[in-house]
C-alpha positions as CSV (number, residue, x, y, z in Angstrom):
1,X,41.9,148.9,-36.5
2,X,40.8,145.4,-37.5
3,X,43.4,142.6,-36.8
4,X,42.9,139.4,-38.7
5,X,44.1,135.9,-37.9
6,X,45.2,134.2,-41.2
7,X,44.6,130.5,-41.4
8,X,41.0,129.7,-40.8
9,X,39.9,133.3,-41.1
10,X,41.3,134.8,-44.3
11,X,42.4,131.5,-45.9
12,X,40.6,128.2,-45.5
13,X,43.7,126.1,-44.7
14,X,43.1,124.6,-41.3
15,X,42.2,121.1,-42.6
16,X,45.2,121.2,-45.0
17,X,47.6,122.2,-42.2
18,X,46.4,119.6,-39.7
19,X,46.5,116.9,-42.4
20,X,50.1,117.8,-43.2
21,X,51.1,117.9,-39.6
22,X,49.5,114.5,-38.9
23,X,51.4,113.1,-41.8
24,X,54.8,114.5,-40.7
25,X,54.3,113.5,-37.1
26,X,53.5,109.9,-38.3
27,X,56.7,109.8,-40.4
28,X,58.6,110.8,-37.3
29,X,56.9,108.0,-35.3
30,X,54.3,110.1,-33.5
31,X,50.7,109.0,-34.1
32,X,48.6,112.1,-34.0
33,X,45.4,112.4,-36.1
34,X,44.3,115.6,-37.8
35,X,41.4,115.7,-35.3
36,X,43.7,115.6,-32.3
37,X,46.0,118.3,-33.7
38,X,43.0,120.5,-34.4
39,X,41.5,120.0,-31.0
40,X,44.7,120.7,-29.0
41,X,46.7,123.0,-31.2
42,X,44.3,125.2,-33.2
43,X,45.6,128.8,-33.2
44,X,48.9,127.8,-31.6
45,X,52.4,128.3,-32.9
46,X,54.0,125.3,-34.6
47,X,57.0,125.6,-32.2
48,X,54.6,125.5,-29.2
49,X,52.9,122.4,-30.7
50,X,56.2,120.6,-31.2
51,X,57.3,121.3,-27.6
52,X,54.0,120.2,-26.2
53,X,54.1,116.9,-28.1
54,X,57.7,116.2,-27.1
55,X,56.8,116.8,-23.5
56,X,53.7,114.6,-23.6
57,X,55.4,111.6,-25.2
58,X,58.8,112.0,-23.4
59,X,61.0,112.0,-26.4
60,X,62.4,114.4,-29.0
61,X,61.4,114.8,-32.6
62,X,64.1,114.8,-35.2
63,X,66.2,118.0,-35.1
64,X,64.9,119.1,-38.6
65,X,61.3,118.4,-37.9
66,X,60.2,122.0,-37.6
67,X,61.8,122.8,-41.0
68,X,60.4,119.7,-42.6
69,X,56.9,120.5,-41.4
70,X,57.1,124.1,-42.5
71,X,58.2,123.0,-46.0
72,X,55.5,120.4,-46.4
73,X,52.9,122.8,-45.3
74,X,54.0,125.5,-47.7
75,X,54.0,122.9,-50.6
76,X,50.5,121.8,-49.8
77,X,49.3,125.4,-49.5
78,X,50.8,126.3,-52.9
79,X,48.8,123.5,-54.5
80,X,45.5,123.6,-52.7
81,X,44.9,126.7,-50.5
82,X,41.9,128.9,-51.2
83,X,40.6,132.1,-49.6
84,X,37.8,131.8,-47.2
85,X,34.5,132.5,-49.0
86,X,33.7,136.2,-49.5
87,X,36.9,137.4,-47.9
88,X,38.0,139.6,-50.8
89,X,34.5,141.1,-50.9
90,X,34.6,141.9,-47.1
91,X,38.1,143.4,-47.3
92,X,37.2,145.6,-50.3
93,X,34.4,147.3,-48.3
94,X,36.0,147.3,-44.9
95,X,37.3,150.8,-44.2
96,X,40.1,151.8,-41.8
97,X,43.4,150.3,-40.9
98,X,43.8,146.6,-40.9
99,X,46.6,144.0,-40.5
100,X,47.3,140.3,-40.1
101,X,48.6,138.8,-36.9
102,X,49.0,135.0,-37.0
103,X,50.7,132.2,-35.2
104,X,52.2,131.1,-38.5
105,X,55.6,132.0,-39.7
106,X,56.0,135.1,-41.7
107,X,56.8,133.0,-44.8
108,X,53.6,131.0,-44.4
109,X,51.5,134.1,-43.8
110,X,52.9,135.8,-47.0
111,X,52.6,132.6,-49.1
112,X,49.0,132.2,-47.9
113,X,48.0,135.7,-48.8
114,X,49.9,135.7,-52.1
115,X,48.4,132.4,-53.2
116,X,44.9,133.7,-52.5
117,X,45.5,137.2,-53.9
118,X,44.7,138.8,-50.6
119,X,48.2,140.3,-50.0
120,X,47.0,143.5,-51.6
121,X,44.8,144.3,-48.7
122,X,47.5,144.0,-46.1
123,X,51.1,144.5,-47.4
124,X,53.3,145.4,-45.5
125,X,51.3,145.0,-42.3
126,X,51.9,141.3,-41.6
127,X,52.8,140.1,-38.0
128,X,53.9,136.7,-36.9
129,X,54.0,135.2,-33.5
130,X,57.6,134.3,-34.2
131,X,58.3,137.9,-33.5
132,X,57.2,137.8,-29.9
133,X,58.2,135.8,-26.8
134,X,54.9,134.2,-26.1
135,X,52.4,132.9,-28.6
136,X,48.6,132.8,-28.3
137,X,46.8,132.7,-25.8
138,X,49.2,135.3,-24.5
139,X,48.4,138.8,-25.7
140,X,52.0,139.5,-27.0
141,X,51.3,139.2,-30.7
142,X,48.2,141.4,-30.7
143,X,49.9,144.0,-28.6
144,X,52.9,143.9,-30.9
145,X,50.7,144.5,-33.9
146,X,48.9,147.4,-32.2
147,X,52.2,149.0,-31.3
148,X,53.6,148.7,-34.7
149,X,50.4,150.1,-36.2
150,X,50.4,152.9,-33.6
151,X,47.0,152.0,-32.4
152,X,45.6,151.7,-28.9
153,X,44.6,148.2,-27.9
154,X,41.1,149.3,-26.9
155,X,40.6,150.6,-30.4
156,X,41.4,147.2,-32.0
157,X,39.0,144.5,-33.2
158,X,40.4,141.0,-33.7
159,X,38.8,138.4,-36.0
160,X,39.7,134.9,-34.8
161,X,38.6,131.3,-35.4
162,X,40.3,129.7,-32.4
163,X,39.6,129.9,-28.6
164,X,43.2,130.6,-27.9
165,X,43.2,133.5,-30.3
166,X,40.1,135.0,-28.8
167,X,41.6,134.6,-25.3
168,X,44.7,136.4,-26.6
169,X,42.7,139.3,-27.9
170,X,40.7,139.6,-24.7
171,X,43.9,139.5,-22.7
172,X,45.3,142.3,-24.9
173,X,42.3,144.5,-24.0
174,X,40.8,144.2,-27.6
175,X,37.4,143.3,-28.8
176,X,37.1,139.8,-30.4
177,X,34.9,138.7,-33.3
178,X,34.6,134.9,-33.5
179,X,34.6,133.5,-37.1
180,X,33.1,130.0,-37.8
181,X,32.9,130.2,-41.6
182,X,35.9,128.0,-42.4
183,X,35.5,124.4,-43.7
184,X,37.1,123.2,-40.5
185,X,34.5,124.7,-38.1
186,X,32.7,122.2,-35.9
187,X,29.2,122.7,-34.7
188,X,30.4,123.7,-31.3
189,X,33.0,126.2,-32.4
190,X,30.8,129.2,-32.0
191,X,30.0,128.4,-28.4
192,X,33.7,127.8,-27.7
193,X,34.6,131.2,-29.2
194,X,31.9,132.9,-27.2
195,X,33.0,131.2,-24.0
196,X,36.5,132.4,-24.7
197,X,35.3,136.0,-24.7
198,X,34.2,136.8,-28.3
199,X,31.8,139.7,-28.3
200,X,30.0,138.3,-31.2
201,X,30.3,135.4,-33.7
202,X,29.8,135.4,-37.5
203,X,29.7,132.6,-40.0
204,X,30.0,134.7,-43.2
205,X,32.6,137.2,-44.1
206,X,29.9,139.4,-45.8
207,X,28.6,140.1,-42.3
208,X,32.0,141.6,-41.2
209,X,31.5,145.2,-42.3
210,X,28.2,145.6,-40.5
211,X,29.6,143.8,-37.4
212,X,32.6,146.1,-37.2
213,X,30.6,149.2,-37.7
214,X,28.3,148.1,-34.9
215,X,31.1,147.3,-32.5
216,X,32.9,150.6,-33.2
217,X,29.7,152.3,-32.1
218,X,29.7,150.6,-28.7
């Protein structure tokens, strides 16, 4: 089975998400640039990001901040989100079971895939880190997805664009493919994913089929 992260892998929304988060933090009196958010919270659950920020600055965000951030992100995604280049092509030719396991809420996962017309490849196999106790880099989400799909962890390949996601896959006993084809990918992202434990790194979704076939033969 191939397990896909959503934002930054299937859909090219990391820059949109960090821009919205930066804007909403600023409105709440917390100065966080999109670059800082990307550096420290890529691949993490929004709830974990909020908790970390509150702890770091020593004060609470408004009680409705999480809901406000979620609504603002969904609005921006509806307007501007696009699929990552060649994703539909890759999914059309990729054989075998597949699912999505993302740190985003289930509402954001579904909207992302519906907006980009990728939902057809995965419905109903969508899994959110909101369904488990610990988010990435803990293995909980990927193990949850494997259990629900009735697959053994060692038979799963995970496609991830964040170091915490790769570490979560490795901790789950799965094989990780690092993806650096999103518009947010910095020059050193591939090295970070490899250092986190990615078996291989690709920059183009069209390389996915061959990579998966090769890894399944190992």
